C-alpha atoms as an extended CHARMM CRD file, in Angstrom:
* protein
*
       234  EXT
         1         1  MET       CA            121.0500000000      105.6510000000       88.6170000000  PROA      1               0.0000000000
         2         2  ARG       CA            120.9410000000      104.9530000000       84.8880000000  PROA      2               0.0000000000
         3         3  LEU       CA            117.3680000000      105.2520000000       83.6100000000  PROA      3               0.0000000000
         4         4  ALA       CA            115.6630000000      104.6880000000       80.2770000000  PROA      4               0.0000000000
         5         5  LEU       CA            112.7350000000      106.8970000000       79.3370000000  PROA      5               0.0000000000
         6         6  ALA       CA            110.5750000000      104.7330000000       77.0590000000  PROA      6               0.0000000000
         7         7  CYS       CA            108.3120000000      106.7670000000       74.8010000000  PROA      7               0.0000000000
         8         8  ASN       CA            106.7540000000      107.2540000000       71.3900000000  PROA      8               0.0000000000
         9         9  ARG       CA            107.3080000000      110.7400000000       69.9620000000  PROA      9               0.0000000000
        10        10  ASN       CA            104.6470000000      111.8250000000       67.5010000000  PROA      10              0.0000000000
        11        11  THR       CA            107.1320000000      113.4370000000       65.1190000000  PROA      11              0.0000000000
        12        12  ASN       CA            108.7750000000      110.0640000000       64.4060000000  PROA      12              0.0000000000
        13        13  TYR       CA            105.7450000000      108.5880000000       62.6390000000  PROA      13              0.0000000000
        14        14  LYS       CA            103.9350000000      109.4030000000       59.4070000000  PROA      14              0.0000000000
        15        15  LYS       CA            100.1770000000      109.1110000000       59.0920000000  PROA      15              0.0000000000
        16        16  GLU       CA             99.0440000000      106.7520000000       56.3600000000  PROA      16              0.0000000000
        17        17  ASP       CA             96.8130000000      108.1250000000       53.6190000000  PROA      17              0.0000000000
        18        18  GLY       CA             93.1510000000      107.7560000000       54.4630000000  PROA      18              0.0000000000
        19        19  LYS       CA             93.7450000000      107.3280000000       58.1900000000  PROA      19              0.0000000000
        20        20  PRO       CA             92.0660000000      109.6960000000       60.7010000000  PROA      20              0.0000000000
        21        21  ASP       CA             93.8660000000      112.7660000000       62.0210000000  PROA      21              0.0000000000
        22        22  ASP       CA             94.1180000000      111.2560000000       65.5060000000  PROA      22              0.0000000000
        23        23  SER       CA             96.1870000000      108.2490000000       64.3810000000  PROA      23              0.0000000000
        24        24  PHE       CA             99.0980000000      109.2350000000       66.6510000000  PROA      24              0.0000000000
        25        25  GLU       CA             97.0870000000      111.0440000000       69.3120000000  PROA      25              0.0000000000
        26        26  GLU       CA             98.4470000000      108.7590000000       72.0340000000  PROA      26              0.0000000000
        27        27  PHE       CA            102.0680000000      109.6680000000       71.2810000000  PROA      27              0.0000000000
        28        28  ASP       CA            103.8650000000      112.5070000000       73.0380000000  PROA      28              0.0000000000
        29        29  SER       CA            105.4910000000      115.5930000000       71.6070000000  PROA      29              0.0000000000
        30        30  PRO       CA            109.3000000000      115.8420000000       71.6850000000  PROA      30              0.0000000000
        31        31  GLU       CA            108.8890000000      118.8510000000       73.9830000000  PROA      31              0.0000000000
        32        32  THR       CA            106.9860000000      116.7610000000       76.5280000000  PROA      32              0.0000000000
        33        33  VAL       CA            109.5380000000      113.9530000000       76.3990000000  PROA      33              0.0000000000
        34        34  ASP       CA            112.5050000000      116.3230000000       76.6810000000  PROA      34              0.0000000000
        35        35  ALA       CA            110.9500000000      118.1550000000       79.6350000000  PROA      35              0.0000000000
        36        36  LEU       CA            110.3510000000      114.8730000000       81.4290000000  PROA      36              0.0000000000
        37        37  ALA       CA            113.8970000000      113.6650000000       80.7360000000  PROA      37              0.0000000000
        38        38  GLN       CA            115.3330000000      116.9280000000       82.0420000000  PROA      38              0.0000000000
        39        39  THR       CA            113.2360000000      116.7310000000       85.2000000000  PROA      39              0.0000000000
        40        40  ILE       CA            114.3760000000      113.1740000000       85.9270000000  PROA      40              0.0000000000
        41        41  ALA       CA            117.9880000000      114.1560000000       85.2290000000  PROA      41              0.0000000000
        42        42  SER       CA            117.6810000000      117.0790000000       87.6620000000  PROA      42              0.0000000000
        43        43  PHE       CA            117.5070000000      114.5250000000       90.4840000000  PROA      43              0.0000000000
        44        44  GLY       CA            120.9810000000      113.3120000000       89.5520000000  PROA      44              0.0000000000
        45        45  HSD       CA            120.0570000000      110.4170000000       87.2560000000  PROA      45              0.0000000000
        46        46  ASP       CA            121.6020000000      109.4960000000       83.9120000000  PROA      46              0.0000000000
        47        47  VAL       CA            118.6620000000      109.4220000000       81.4750000000  PROA      47              0.0000000000
        48        48  GLU       CA            118.5450000000      107.9920000000       77.9630000000  PROA      48              0.0000000000
        49        49  ILE       CA            115.4480000000      108.4240000000       75.7960000000  PROA      49              0.0000000000
        50        50  LEU       CA            114.4480000000      105.1970000000       74.0290000000  PROA      50              0.0000000000
        51        51  GLU       CA            111.8830000000      105.1840000000       71.2440000000  PROA      51              0.0000000000
        52        52  ALA       CA            109.4820000000      102.2670000000       71.7230000000  PROA      52              0.0000000000
        53        53  ASP       CA            109.7180000000      101.0880000000       68.1300000000  PROA      53              0.0000000000
        54        54  LEU       CA            111.4630000000       98.1220000000       66.5080000000  PROA      54              0.0000000000
        55        55  THR       CA            114.8240000000       99.3840000000       67.8100000000  PROA      55              0.0000000000
        56        56  PHE       CA            113.6530000000       99.2450000000       71.4250000000  PROA      56              0.0000000000
        57        57  PRO       CA            114.3550000000       95.5960000000       72.3740000000  PROA      57              0.0000000000
        58        58  GLU       CA            118.0430000000       95.7470000000       71.4410000000  PROA      58              0.0000000000
        59        59  ALA       CA            118.5390000000       99.2250000000       72.9170000000  PROA      59              0.0000000000
        60        60  LEU       CA            116.9570000000       98.1190000000       76.1810000000  PROA      60              0.0000000000
        61        61  SER       CA            118.9590000000       94.9030000000       76.4480000000  PROA      61              0.0000000000
        62        62  ARG       CA            122.2800000000       96.6530000000       75.7780000000  PROA      62              0.0000000000
        63        63  GLY       CA            121.6740000000       99.7720000000       77.8500000000  PROA      63              0.0000000000
        64        64  ARG       CA            122.5040000000       98.4310000000       81.3290000000  PROA      64              0.0000000000
        65        65  PHE       CA            119.5610000000      100.3380000000       82.7860000000  PROA      65              0.0000000000
        66        66  SER       CA            118.5890000000      100.1830000000       86.4480000000  PROA      66              0.0000000000
        67        67  PHE       CA            115.0380000000      101.3920000000       85.8060000000  PROA      67              0.0000000000
        68        68  VAL       CA            112.6650000000      102.2240000000       82.9450000000  PROA      68              0.0000000000
        69        69  PHE       CA            110.3360000000      105.2020000000       83.2030000000  PROA      69              0.0000000000
        70        70  ASN       CA            107.5890000000      104.1040000000       80.8430000000  PROA      70              0.0000000000
        71        71  ILE       CA            105.2730000000      106.4840000000       78.9880000000  PROA      71              0.0000000000
        72        72  ALA       CA            105.3360000000      104.4640000000       75.7590000000  PROA      72              0.0000000000
        73        73  GLU       CA            102.2020000000      103.4960000000       73.8510000000  PROA      73              0.0000000000
        74        74  GLY       CA            103.7890000000      100.7360000000       71.7650000000  PROA      74              0.0000000000
        75        75  LEU       CA            103.2050000000       99.8440000000       68.1470000000  PROA      75              0.0000000000
        76        76  LYS       CA            100.1270000000       98.2120000000       66.6200000000  PROA      76              0.0000000000
        77        77  GLY       CA             97.4470000000       95.9770000000       68.0290000000  PROA      77              0.0000000000
        78        78  ARG       CA             95.2790000000       95.9260000000       71.1130000000  PROA      78              0.0000000000
        79        79  SER       CA             98.2090000000       94.6770000000       73.2620000000  PROA      79              0.0000000000
        80        80  ARG       CA            100.6250000000       97.4150000000       72.1970000000  PROA      80              0.0000000000
        81        81  GLU       CA            100.7600000000       99.1000000000       75.6040000000  PROA      81              0.0000000000
        82        82  ALA       CA            101.9520000000       95.8040000000       77.0900000000  PROA      82              0.0000000000
        83        83  GLN       CA            105.0180000000       95.6180000000       74.8340000000  PROA      83              0.0000000000
        84        84  VAL       CA            107.4180000000       97.7420000000       76.9010000000  PROA      84              0.0000000000
        85        85  PRO       CA            106.5650000000       96.3080000000       80.3500000000  PROA      85              0.0000000000
        86        86  ALA       CA            106.6930000000       92.7690000000       78.9350000000  PROA      86              0.0000000000
        87        87  LEU       CA            110.2150000000       93.3460000000       77.6110000000  PROA      87              0.0000000000
        88        88  CYS       CA            111.2480000000       94.9120000000       80.9250000000  PROA      88              0.0000000000
        89        89  GLU       CA            110.0000000000       91.8690000000       82.8180000000  PROA      89              0.0000000000
        90        90  MET       CA            111.7770000000       89.5230000000       80.4130000000  PROA      90              0.0000000000
        91        91  LEU       CA            115.0480000000       91.3620000000       81.0630000000  PROA      91              0.0000000000
        92        92  GLY       CA            114.4430000000       91.7760000000       84.7940000000  PROA      92              0.0000000000
        93        93  ILE       CA            114.4390000000       95.5800000000       84.7020000000  PROA      93              0.0000000000
        94        94  PRO       CA            112.0980000000       97.4360000000       87.1010000000  PROA      94              0.0000000000
        95        95  TYR       CA            109.7570000000       99.9280000000       85.4430000000  PROA      95              0.0000000000
        96        96  SER       CA            107.0400000000      102.4600000000       86.1810000000  PROA      96              0.0000000000
        97        97  GLY       CA            103.3890000000      101.9540000000       85.3640000000  PROA      97              0.0000000000
        98        98  SER       CA            101.1670000000       98.9050000000       85.2160000000  PROA      98              0.0000000000
        99        99  ASP       CA            102.2770000000       95.3920000000       84.3110000000  PROA      99              0.0000000000
       100       100  PRO       CA            101.6880000000       93.7510000000       80.8900000000  PROA      100             0.0000000000
       101       101  LEU       CA             98.5120000000       91.9680000000       81.9800000000  PROA      101             0.0000000000
       102       102  THR       CA             96.9070000000       95.1670000000       83.2250000000  PROA      102             0.0000000000
       103       103  MET       CA             97.9750000000       97.0750000000       80.1280000000  PROA      103             0.0000000000
       104       104  GLY       CA             96.5520000000       94.4000000000       77.8650000000  PROA      104             0.0000000000
       105       105  ILE       CA             93.2160000000       94.2480000000       79.6550000000  PROA      105             0.0000000000
       106       106  THR       CA             92.6280000000       97.9670000000       80.0110000000  PROA      106             0.0000000000
       107       107  LEU       CA             93.2510000000       98.9250000000       76.3830000000  PROA      107             0.0000000000
       108       108  ASP       CA             90.5180000000       96.4590000000       75.3560000000  PROA      108             0.0000000000
       109       109  LYS       CA             87.4640000000       98.2850000000       76.7110000000  PROA      109             0.0000000000
       110       110  ASN       CA             85.0730000000       95.3550000000       76.3650000000  PROA      110             0.0000000000
       111       111  LEU       CA             87.4700000000       92.9950000000       78.1450000000  PROA      111             0.0000000000
       112       112  ALA       CA             87.9880000000       95.5630000000       80.8990000000  PROA      112             0.0000000000
       113       113  LYS       CA             84.1950000000       95.7990000000       81.2780000000  PROA      113             0.0000000000
       114       114  LYS       CA             83.9870000000       92.0410000000       81.7850000000  PROA      114             0.0000000000
       115       115  VAL       CA             86.7220000000       92.0410000000       84.4280000000  PROA      115             0.0000000000
       116       116  VAL       CA             85.3600000000       95.0460000000       86.3230000000  PROA      116             0.0000000000
       117       117  GLY       CA             81.7990000000       93.7900000000       85.8770000000  PROA      117             0.0000000000
       118       118  ALA       CA             82.5420000000       90.8160000000       88.1160000000  PROA      118             0.0000000000
       119       119  GLN       CA             82.4520000000       93.1920000000       91.1050000000  PROA      119             0.0000000000
       120       120  LEU       CA             80.9880000000       96.4990000000       89.9060000000  PROA      120             0.0000000000
       121       121  PRO       CA             78.1010000000       97.6150000000       87.6840000000  PROA      121             0.0000000000
       122       122  THR       CA             79.0930000000       98.8400000000       84.2110000000  PROA      122             0.0000000000
       123       123  PRO       CA             77.0590000000      100.6220000000       81.5120000000  PROA      123             0.0000000000
       124       124  ILE       CA             74.7120000000       98.5070000000       79.4150000000  PROA      124             0.0000000000
       125       125  GLY       CA             76.4360000000       97.9420000000       76.0980000000  PROA      125             0.0000000000
       126       126  ARG       CA             77.4150000000       95.6960000000       73.2520000000  PROA      126             0.0000000000
       127       127  ILE       CA             80.4570000000       95.1860000000       71.0540000000  PROA      127             0.0000000000
       128       128  PHE       CA             80.1850000000       95.0480000000       67.2680000000  PROA      128             0.0000000000
       129       129  ARG       CA             82.9130000000       93.2820000000       65.3020000000  PROA      129             0.0000000000
       130       130  SER       CA             81.4430000000       94.0960000000       61.8830000000  PROA      130             0.0000000000
       131       131  THR       CA             78.7070000000       96.2570000000       60.3960000000  PROA      131             0.0000000000
       132       132  LYS       CA             76.5220000000       93.1370000000       60.1620000000  PROA      132             0.0000000000
       133       133  GLU       CA             76.4490000000       92.9250000000       63.9730000000  PROA      133             0.0000000000
       134       134  ILE       CA             75.1940000000       96.4750000000       64.5490000000  PROA      134             0.0000000000
       135       135  ASP       CA             72.1050000000       96.2130000000       66.7540000000  PROA      135             0.0000000000
       136       136  PHE       CA             71.2390000000       98.7330000000       69.4490000000  PROA      136             0.0000000000
       137       137  SER       CA             68.2480000000       96.8750000000       70.8660000000  PROA      137             0.0000000000
       138       138  GLY       CA             68.3470000000       96.7090000000       74.6550000000  PROA      138             0.0000000000
       139       139  ILE       CA             70.7680000000       99.6420000000       74.9870000000  PROA      139             0.0000000000
       140       140  PRO       CA             69.0340000000      102.7350000000       76.4030000000  PROA      140             0.0000000000
       141       141  PHE       CA             69.5990000000      105.9620000000       74.4770000000  PROA      141             0.0000000000
       142       142  PRO       CA             71.4670000000      108.2540000000       74.4880000000  PROA      142             0.0000000000
       143       143  ILE       CA             74.4750000000      106.0540000000       73.8150000000  PROA      143             0.0000000000
       144       144  ILE       CA             78.1650000000      106.6230000000       73.2010000000  PROA      144             0.0000000000
       145       145  LEU       CA             80.1760000000      104.9110000000       70.4730000000  PROA      145             0.0000000000
       146       146  LYS       CA             83.9290000000      104.3970000000       70.5810000000  PROA      146             0.0000000000
       147       147  PRO       CA             86.6400000000      102.1660000000       69.0770000000  PROA      147             0.0000000000
       148       148  ASN       CA             87.1070000000       99.2280000000       71.4410000000  PROA      148             0.0000000000
       149       149  ALA       CA             90.9110000000       99.1660000000       71.5520000000  PROA      149             0.0000000000
       150       150  GLU       CA             92.1190000000      102.7540000000       71.3420000000  PROA      150             0.0000000000
       151       151  GLY       CA             93.2580000000      105.2760000000       73.9350000000  PROA      151             0.0000000000
       152       152  SER       CA             93.5780000000      109.0380000000       74.4080000000  PROA      152             0.0000000000
       153       153  SER       CA             90.0110000000      109.5040000000       73.1070000000  PROA      153             0.0000000000
       154       154  LYS       CA             90.9320000000      108.3130000000       69.6170000000  PROA      154             0.0000000000
       155       155  GLY       CA             87.6600000000      108.0430000000       67.7390000000  PROA      155             0.0000000000
       156       156  VAL       CA             85.7310000000      109.7660000000       70.5360000000  PROA      156             0.0000000000
       157       157  ARG       CA             84.3390000000      113.1300000000       69.4640000000  PROA      157             0.0000000000
       158       158  ASN       CA             81.8250000000      115.5740000000       70.8610000000  PROA      158             0.0000000000
       159       159  ALA       CA             79.3790000000      113.9960000000       68.4040000000  PROA      159             0.0000000000
       160       160  SER       CA             79.9590000000      110.4870000000       69.8010000000  PROA      160             0.0000000000
       161       161  ARG       CA             76.9910000000      110.9120000000       72.1380000000  PROA      161             0.0000000000
       162       162  ILE       CA             74.0420000000      109.7870000000       70.0230000000  PROA      162             0.0000000000
       163       163  ASP       CA             70.3050000000      110.1020000000       70.6310000000  PROA      163             0.0000000000
       164       164  ASP       CA             68.8040000000      107.8300000000       67.9640000000  PROA      164             0.0000000000
       165       165  PRO       CA             69.5570000000      104.4710000000       66.2640000000  PROA      165             0.0000000000
       166       166  ASP       CA             69.8690000000      105.8200000000       62.7080000000  PROA      166             0.0000000000
       167       167  SER       CA             72.5500000000      108.3460000000       63.6710000000  PROA      167             0.0000000000
       168       168  ALA       CA             74.2790000000      105.6990000000       65.7840000000  PROA      168             0.0000000000
       169       169  ARG       CA             74.4520000000      103.2640000000       62.8710000000  PROA      169             0.0000000000
       170       170  ALA       CA             75.8890000000      105.9510000000       60.5910000000  PROA      170             0.0000000000
       171       171  LEU       CA             78.6180000000      106.8050000000       63.1130000000  PROA      171             0.0000000000
       172       172  ALA       CA             79.4210000000      103.1310000000       63.7750000000  PROA      172             0.0000000000
       173       173  GLU       CA             79.9970000000      102.5730000000       60.0560000000  PROA      173             0.0000000000
       174       174  ILE       CA             82.3720000000      105.5620000000       59.9520000000  PROA      174             0.0000000000
       175       175  LEU       CA             84.3140000000      104.2360000000       62.9540000000  PROA      175             0.0000000000
       176       176  PHE       CA             84.6610000000      100.7980000000       61.3430000000  PROA      176             0.0000000000
       177       177  LYS       CA             86.0240000000      102.4330000000       58.1960000000  PROA      177             0.0000000000
       178       178  ASP       CA             88.4600000000      104.7430000000       59.9930000000  PROA      178             0.0000000000
       179       179  TYR       CA             89.8250000000      102.4730000000       62.7440000000  PROA      179             0.0000000000
       180       180  SER       CA             89.3090000000       98.8700000000       61.5540000000  PROA      180             0.0000000000
       181       181  VAL       CA             88.6610000000       97.6320000000       65.1030000000  PROA      181             0.0000000000
       182       182  PRO       CA             85.5220000000       96.4360000000       66.9140000000  PROA      182             0.0000000000
       183       183  ILE       CA             83.1890000000       99.2140000000       68.0590000000  PROA      183             0.0000000000
       184       184  LEU       CA             81.7740000000       99.4630000000       71.5740000000  PROA      184             0.0000000000
       185       185  ALA       CA             78.2800000000      100.9060000000       72.0700000000  PROA      185             0.0000000000
       186       186  GLU       CA             77.2230000000      101.7790000000       75.6230000000  PROA      186             0.0000000000
       187       187  GLU       CA             74.4820000000      103.6850000000       77.3450000000  PROA      187             0.0000000000
       188       188  PHE       CA             75.7650000000      107.1950000000       78.0010000000  PROA      188             0.0000000000
       189       189  LEU       CA             76.3730000000      107.9160000000       81.6710000000  PROA      189             0.0000000000
       190       190  GLY       CA             76.4540000000      111.6120000000       82.4100000000  PROA      190             0.0000000000
       191       191  GLY       CA             78.3150000000      113.0280000000       85.3830000000  PROA      191             0.0000000000
       192       192  PRO       CA             81.7740000000      114.0850000000       86.5620000000  PROA      192             0.0000000000
       193       193  GLU       CA             84.8810000000      112.7110000000       84.8130000000  PROA      193             0.0000000000
       194       194  CYS       CA             87.7360000000      111.9470000000       87.2080000000  PROA      194             0.0000000000
       195       195  THR       CA             91.3040000000      110.7320000000       86.8100000000  PROA      195             0.0000000000
       196       196  VAL       CA             92.8800000000      109.0730000000       89.8430000000  PROA      196             0.0000000000
       197       197  GLY       CA             96.6330000000      108.6940000000       90.2840000000  PROA      197             0.0000000000
       198       198  VAL       CA             97.7330000000      105.5820000000       92.2050000000  PROA      198             0.0000000000
       199       199  LEU       CA            101.2820000000      104.8730000000       93.4000000000  PROA      199             0.0000000000
       200       200  GLY       CA            102.6940000000      101.6400000000       94.7690000000  PROA      200             0.0000000000
       201       201  ASN       CA            102.5600000000       97.8730000000       94.3490000000  PROA      201             0.0000000000
       202       202  ALA       CA            101.8810000000       95.8570000000       97.5150000000  PROA      202             0.0000000000
       203       203  ASN       CA            100.3240000000       98.8200000000       99.3450000000  PROA      203             0.0000000000
       204       204  PRO       CA             99.1200000000      101.2560000000       96.6760000000  PROA      204             0.0000000000
       205       205  SER       CA             97.9180000000      104.7010000000       97.6690000000  PROA      205             0.0000000000
       206       206  VAL       CA             95.9920000000      107.4470000000       95.8930000000  PROA      206             0.0000000000
       207       207  ILE       CA             98.3040000000      110.3810000000       95.2440000000  PROA      207             0.0000000000
       208       208  SER       CA             95.8920000000      112.7020000000       93.4420000000  PROA      208             0.0000000000
       209       209  ILE       CA             92.3960000000      113.0140000000       92.0080000000  PROA      209             0.0000000000
       210       210  MET       CA             91.6710000000      115.2850000000       89.0590000000  PROA      210             0.0000000000
       211       211  GLU       CA             88.1400000000      116.1990000000       87.9860000000  PROA      211             0.0000000000
       212       212  ILE       CA             87.5900000000      117.4080000000       84.4370000000  PROA      212             0.0000000000
       213       213  SER       CA             85.2310000000      120.3920000000       84.5870000000  PROA      213             0.0000000000
       214       214  PRO       CA             83.4870000000      121.1950000000       81.2720000000  PROA      214             0.0000000000
       215       215  LYS       CA             83.0430000000      124.8650000000       80.4110000000  PROA      215             0.0000000000
       216       216  LYS       CA             80.8550000000      124.6440000000       77.3120000000  PROA      216             0.0000000000
       217       217  VAL       CA             78.2200000000      122.0050000000       78.1120000000  PROA      217             0.0000000000
       218       218  PRO       CA             76.4390000000      120.7470000000       81.2460000000  PROA      218             0.0000000000
       219       219  THR       CA             78.3030000000      118.0330000000       83.1310000000  PROA      219             0.0000000000
       220       220  ASP       CA             75.5760000000      115.4630000000       82.4460000000  PROA      220             0.0000000000
       221       221  GLN       CA             76.0780000000      115.9390000000       78.6750000000  PROA      221             0.0000000000
       222       222  PHE       CA             79.8690000000      116.2160000000       78.6490000000  PROA      222             0.0000000000
       223       223  VAL       CA             81.9070000000      113.8380000000       76.4870000000  PROA      223             0.0000000000
       224       224  TYR       CA             85.6130000000      113.6360000000       77.3690000000  PROA      224             0.0000000000
       225       225  SER       CA             86.3850000000      113.8150000000       73.6840000000  PROA      225             0.0000000000
       226       226  ILE       CA             89.4750000000      114.3900000000       71.6360000000  PROA      226             0.0000000000
       227       227  GLU       CA             88.3260000000      117.9880000000       71.0520000000  PROA      227             0.0000000000
       228       228  SER       CA             88.1710000000      118.5320000000       74.8240000000  PROA      228             0.0000000000
       229       229  LYS       CA             91.6670000000      117.1400000000       75.3590000000  PROA      229             0.0000000000
       230       230  ARG       CA             93.1840000000      119.1500000000       72.5180000000  PROA      230             0.0000000000
       231       231  ASP       CA             91.5500000000      122.3710000000       73.7350000000  PROA      231             0.0000000000
       232       232  TYR       CA             91.8100000000      121.6050000000       77.4310000000  PROA      232             0.0000000000
       233       233  GLN       CA             92.2170000000      125.2450000000       78.4900000000  PROA      233             0.0000000000
       234       234  ASN       CA             88.8050000000      126.1880000000       77.0980000000  PROA      234             0.0000000000
């Protein structure tokens, strides 16, 4: 089978001056991409790595691929993770991962809260679209602040758990400056962090559950921050 491996490699992009050091945190290293391509090829498949940049649409349409293995993050905007699956659907090529609608909803944390909140309780919170809207009234402290439309813990640090309104306002202003996206403030919910792998479409099944076990702080104070992900072995 001829497969495309859709990805964004962090060495192919240059951070703009003044942008935070986690600008390309979502992107994968060339070593990760190469290892994945080699593993897929070891099952007898013909694999071509496609960068999910402006060259991607033409490369995908001309590649005669039977399947796309998608680990791409996409470029720019809160719907960027939907770009690759949307193109695959347009061209009728099967692909791994969630569909464009799911990708679009889940990258927007506040929108995802509204969808999930129809059936399940979610943390008390509020979204701020400018510094003028910052108001923590009604949100129990401690709270956590995060960019509304980022992934891979971009903008989420160990210090993102805040105990008082003055410190929260100061951090919110920094996040507005660094990320230029709405900021989500929520009551902080302590407890175990779990990642659940799900496989399948019509009859999905759980294939694995991973719990993140903090080593340096109590579980009820743990923030699954960018520092934790970068230094995951400690």
